[in-house]
Every structure is written in C-alpha cells, then in structure tokens.
C-alpha positions in Angstrom: 192.1 -37.5 -48.3 189.1 -37.3 -46.0 188.3 -34.4 -43.8 189.8 -35.0 -40.4 187.4 -35.8 -37.5 187.6 -33.0 -35.0 188.1 -35.5 -32.2 191.3 -36.6 -33.9 192.5 -33.0 -34.0 192.0 -32.4 -30.3 195.0 -32.2 -28.0 193.5 -30.4 -25.1 190.3 -28.4 -24.8 192.0 -25.4 -26.4 194.8 -27.0 -28.5 194.3 -28.7 -31.8 196.7 -30.3 -34.3 195.8 -28.9 -37.7 198.6 -30.3 -39.8 201.1 -33.2 -39.8 200.9 -36.9 -39.3 198.1 -38.3 -41.4 196.0 -35.1 -41.1 197.6 -33.4 -44.1 200.4 -34.1 -46.6 203.2 -36.3 -45.6 205.8 -33.5 -46.1 204.1 -31.3 -43.4 205.6 -31.0 -40.0 202.9 -30.8 -37.3 201.1 -27.5 -36.9 199.0 -26.6 -33.9 196.1 -24.2 -33.2 195.6 -22.6 -29.8 191.9 -21.7 -29.6 190.8 -18.6 -27.7 189.7 -15.0 -28.1 192.8 -14.3 -30.2 193.8 -17.7 -31.6 197.4 -18.5 -32.4 198.8 -20.9 -35.1 202.1 -22.6 -34.5 203.8 -23.4 -37.8 202.2 -23.8 -41.2 203.3 -27.1 -42.8 205.2 -27.3 -46.0 202.6 -25.5 -48.0 201.3 -28.1 -50.4 198.3 -28.8 -48.2 197.8 -25.4 -46.7 194.1 -25.4 -47.7 193.6 -28.6 -45.8 195.2 -26.9 -42.8 192.7 -24.1 -43.1 189.9 -26.6 -43.3 191.1 -28.1 -40.1 191.1 -24.8 -38.4 187.5 -24.4 -39.4 186.8 -28.0 -38.1 188.1 -26.9 -34.7 185.4 -24.2 -34.6 187.7 -21.3 -35.5 187.2 -18.8 -38.3 190.6 -18.8 -40.2 190.2 -15.0 -40.6 190.4 -14.6 -36.8 193.9 -16.2 -36.7 196.1 -13.1 -36.7 199.3 -14.5 -35.1 201.4 -17.2 -36.5 204.5 -18.5 -34.6 207.2 -20.1 -36.6 209.3 -22.5 -34.5 212.2 -22.4 -37.0 213.0 -21.7 -40.6 212.7 -25.2 -42.3 210.3 -25.5 -45.2 208.1 -28.2 -43.6 207.3 -25.7 -40.9 207.1 -22.4 -42.9 206.0 -23.4 -46.4 202.4 -22.2 -45.9 203.6 -18.6 -45.0 203.1 -17.2 -48.5 199.6 -18.4 -48.9 198.6 -17.2 -45.4 200.2 -13.9 -46.0 198.4 -13.3 -49.3 195.0 -14.6 -48.0 194.7 -13.4 -44.5 195.7 -10.6 -42.2 198.4 -12.4 -40.2 201.6 -11.4 -38.3 204.5 -13.9 -38.3 206.7 -14.3 -35.3 210.2 -15.8 -35.5 213.5 -15.6 -33.8 215.9 -13.2 -35.5 218.6 -15.8 -36.0 216.3 -17.9 -38.3 214.5 -15.1 -40.0 217.2 -14.1 -42.6 217.0 -17.5 -44.4 213.3 -17.0 -44.9 213.5 -13.4 -45.9 216.2 -14.2 -48.5 214.5 -17.3 -49.8 217.6 -19.5 -48.9 216.7 -22.9 -50.3 219.6 -24.6 -48.5 219.2 -23.3 -45.0 215.5 -23.7 -45.1 215.8 -27.3 -46.6 213.4 -26.2 -49.4 215.8 -27.8 -51.9 215.6 -31.1 -50.1 211.8 -31.1 -50.4 211.9 -30.0 -54.0 210.1 -26.8 -53.1 210.7 -23.3 -54.4 210.7 -20.7 -51.6 210.0 -17.1 -52.4 211.5 -14.6 -50.0 208.9 -13.5 -47.5 209.1 -10.9 -44.7 208.9 -12.0 -41.1 206.9 -9.4 -39.3 208.2 -9.7 -35.8 211.8 -10.8 -35.2 212.7 -11.2 -31.6 216.1 -11.9 -29.9 214.9 -12.6 -26.3 215.6 -15.9 -24.7 211.9 -15.8 -23.7 209.4 -13.9 -25.8 205.8 -13.9 -24.5 202.5 -13.4 -26.4 199.4 -12.6 -24.4 196.7 -15.2 -24.8 193.4 -14.7 -23.0 194.3 -14.8 -19.3 197.7 -16.5 -19.8 200.7 -16.3 -22.0 202.3 -18.3 -24.8 206.1 -18.2 -24.1 208.4 -18.6 -27.0 211.5 -20.2 -25.5 214.7 -19.8 -27.5 216.1 -23.4 -27.8 219.0 -23.3 -30.3 220.6 -26.5 -31.6 218.6 -27.9 -34.5 218.9 -24.4 -36.0 220.3 -21.2 -34.4 216.9 -19.6 -33.9 214.8 -22.6 -33.0 212.1 -21.8 -30.4 209.9 -24.1 -28.3 206.6 -22.4 -27.3 204.8 -23.5 -24.2 201.6 -22.5 -22.5 199.8 -23.2 -19.3 196.1 -23.7 -20.2 193.3 -25.9 -18.9 195.5 -26.6 -15.9 198.0 -28.3 -18.2 201.4 -27.2 -19.4 201.6 -27.9 -23.2 205.0 -27.7 -24.8 205.5 -27.4 -28.6 209.0 -28.7 -29.0 208.9 -29.2 -32.7 212.2 -30.9 -33.7 213.6 -32.5 -30.6 215.0 -35.3 -32.7 217.1 -33.0 -35.0 218.5 -33.6 -37.6 221.8 -31.8 -37.1 223.6 -30.5 -40.2 226.2 -27.8 -40.9 224.0 -26.2 -43.5 221.3 -25.7 -40.9 223.8 -24.1 -38.5 223.2 -26.9 -36.0 225.0 -27.1 -32.7 224.8 -30.3 -30.7 226.2 -28.7 -27.6 223.6 -25.9 -27.6 220.9 -28.4 -28.4 221.8 -30.5 -25.3 221.5 -27.3 -23.1 218.2 -26.5 -24.8 216.8 -30.0 -24.1 217.7 -29.7 -20.4 215.8 -26.4 -20.3 212.8 -28.1 -21.8 212.9 -30.9 -19.3 213.0 -28.2 -16.6 209.7 -26.9 -17.8 208.1 -30.2 -16.6 205.5 -30.3 -19.5 202.4 -32.3 -19.1 202.0 -32.6 -22.9 204.7 -32.6 -25.5 203.6 -31.8 -29.1 206.5 -32.8 -31.3 206.8 -31.8 -34.9 207.1 -35.2 -36.5 206.5 -38.0 -34.0 203.3 -37.2 -32.3 201.9 -36.1 -29.0 203.5 -37.4 -25.8 201.7 -37.5 -22.4 201.7 -37.7 -19.5 204.7 -35.8 -18.2 206.8 -39.0 -17.6 206.4 -40.0 -21.3 207.1 -36.5 -22.5 210.4 -36.3 -20.5 211.3 -39.9 -21.5 211.0 -38.8 -25.2 213.5 -36.0 -24.7 215.8 -38.2 -22.6 215.9 -40.8 -25.4 217.4 -38.3 -27.8 219.8 -36.9 -25.2 221.1 -40.5 -24.8 221.4 -40.9 -28.6 223.4 -37.7 -28.9 225.5 -38.0 -25.8 228.8 -37.6 -27.6 
C-alpha cells in the first residue's frame, strides 16, 4: 500500500481522514484527525493498520506524540481496535460514552463485533466515560461537541465542530447495522438521526461510505436511511 497523498487526506483546512476507505486496511472504519494546538483523533480503525494511521497523522503535518485526546464514537472493533497500540505507545486519553465503555473494558468480543472480524480484543480502560447528552471538549477557540446519538449502539456519539466557518459532523455509522447483540434500538436511532439533521451540517464524515458535502447532500444521506428504516 502506497503512502497516502496528503491532499487525499484533507477534508477541510483542519480536518483530515487518516484511516478508512482505501487509505488503510479494508477492515478499518474511517478515522479523522482534527488539527490544532491540541489535536484530536476520532476513532482508531480496527488495529491491523494502526501504524499506517500514525503515518497519515504525520503526513497531515502533526506529530503523533502531540495527539493526547482520542474520541471513540462507539465500541465496535473497526473503530476501537487501535486503542491498545496507541495506549502503549503514546500518552493518550480515551473518551467514550459510559454506555459503550463496559464492552471495551471487559474485552467483550460479541458486543464489540471483534469475533465477527476475527480479532482478539484485550480489555482496555477507557479513561473518560461521560453520560451527558452533549459532552464538549475545548479545541483552540471552539469546541468539539460529542452528541449522544443512541441507536446503532446504546452509547454511540456523533461529534461535531464549527471550524473554518464550516460545521463538520462525524456521524460514523448512520447506516447501522442494527443487531440485538449490539443493543441496537431503531426507535432511538430515528430520534438520533433527526437530531443530526437539526445540526444542519455542512460536511458529514461517515464511518464507511465517505464524506458528504454540501449540506443538502449530507442531509439527503441521512434521509435515505431514515426512509429505509421507516418501519
């Protein structure tokens, strides 16, 4: 796999995609870097190509050692599999909603979908577990808001930030899937999707199907799944 061109990583002037798609291994969900004085990483991929993710952080002009905060959007292995390597190699703090953290801290291979990916998950501590419907992290002169959006999993969160005059929404698994072993709830998911639409994002960064812009296209993407799961 060739090193990704930095232009292909760029989402906005301060947001870069550092995993997912064709950038890293096919089992990775997308991961995003928000570049600033105190950079933030959103998700970690499945783990197999964590070193490539780190190379992409470097390609974006950020020292990986300067990334101290990692937001985990939910507890599935394709989003959290790089935790162990990051924890052992860097001084990072992991943030996750308290409803999804127990599966990670117990190494639950079913709830985290690790068994589906053929991956062994060692238990790992989540440093900051929050219960708020909105949990904000200071970022330069703005905030990254972690919006609790249950449905796909009980503790799914959708971070968003207003930066560069643009509202960027990281709604990682809008599409589901919805399974009992994940604690999925379609009714809660519909309400969560309506909350996301109300944010009126200019850019939607989705975990598996790419980047959607402008606003009309981002909203249409969410609406498409709301129609599919109407009943």
